[in-house]
Phi, psi and omega in degrees: 000135180290129180294147180279167178294329178292317179299316179296314183294316182293319179298315179294322181297314184282322188267334186242306188292308184296307181284328186274311185265325178270343179056040179279163183285165178297326179294324178293317178299319178297323179297316177296317180301314182295325177299314183284335171298314178294320180296317179294324177296318178297315181300321183284314187280321187255340184241000180055036177257111182296135179300322183291336185249004183289122181245166180299326182290339179284339186263110179233184183300319182296319180294318181293320177298321177296321178297317180295321176294324177296321178300317184283318187273312185276323182260357178057036176282148177282174182296322181296321178292318177302316180293324179294319178295320179295322179298323177294319179293319177301319180300318179296318184281339169295322175294319183291334178302323181276321184286329185221075183299342180299323181265024187304317182297314179298318182292320180291331175295321176292320179293341180281351178295122187278156171287134179287140175289140180224152180292134180298128181291148177285151181267101178276132179210165181264157169282157177304325180294319180294318179296318179297322180293320179296317181291345180273358187276326182300142178274102187283358175281350179246151182299317179296323179295320178293320176297315182296320178296317178297316180300313182293323179292321176297317179299315183285325185283324184264341186066030184289149168291155184296325178293327177294325177290321177299319186277356183293129180247167180301321180292348179275357183258126174238117183259349175289150181299133352278136181290131181218158170242139176260112182258143177254109186264202181296145183069018180058028177277131182262144175217151180256127184241126178288151177239150182283168187298320180294319178293322178299316181296319178296318180296318181297315180295319181294315181295316179297323182283324189268322184245085184291329178247113186282325184299128178081004182257003186300328181269002182282142178303136179294318177244126187224167181268191183295333178272008182061025174263169181299135176295155176261166176298321179295325179295319178292320177297323178297316179299314180297315181301323182299315183278333174296318179297318179295318180293324181294329178293337183263339183204143178280001182285349178278123181292173185295327182224128178231119180246165175304327181288332176292326174297321177297315177300321181298317178300315181296317181292322179294320177294317180298314181291340177275359178090013179287140182297145177299329179298315180292320179298320178301313181294322181295318182277347179079030176282141177285319185243136180293341177299329177293322180289332184294344179296333179289322178293322178291331183279339186273088182292328179294322178296319178299317182297318181293321179297314180295321181295322180283337184279332184243139177287163177293123181273330181225160176272120182285346181273074181273147178291151178292142186297333181291341180265001179271101184295324179296317179294318179295322177296320180292320179294325180293327183284350181290000000 
């Protein structure tokens, strides 16, 4: 069967354009791929549009809107997931505007579908006491415990995304002064993050114990599984969950759900409360736009209270006498 124009365009977009010309990560390509897998399933099951015969002319604004409604109603996806799927479709049709100007009107109609407004998510983070309790749980008398403690300390000290921790290699670690880790963030952008002395000491002991021969190990994953392969995001979440559960048994200060991203939020909030500039926090976390970093400032109500308290002088004396000692008030109440 002769491939359709849609099949050719989508294949080139996913296999050549995104990884080759845009240099996006494998996870980004998978996100686009999964969106179109769902879209093709919707077209086949709900619209009787055969995958083998689906052409670009068949896909219009109405069909895409139907797909977005199917995501929300039939698959019970939230607004943020719906918007993420729409962003993937928008990306494809922005590419198609240049590749196939003949269908420009049709493509722009699809691009005109707006992103749904959604409520800004709250910034969940741990208290310093809760984080310290979690870090105290690994059994450092065992090799796995020492590895887990080092992993969690790197996560907490750098505020790294979980994928950045997964991609961390031995060659990304520099223990000579000043000690830094080189993280590879979104868009394969690299940034250097300093580590504190305790984390440096843990890293040195872990590297010396785990990688006895340094030559040729620079590209090896810093944290690996039993098969000495790169850890997965789920594997890191499993390690964190294990120690969160242990910490929760000892104290109620541990919240119901703790994810690697909550550890990242915790690092940002601790820096903010310590008076660190938003510009530095942005660079440390690898945000492209400082507007993303500003969500931490909006979330920190205690910081707002302190700013307001320092900005305005005391208008009244809070040390008021107790009403029972006010003889004038008592005389007035007696006369009623």
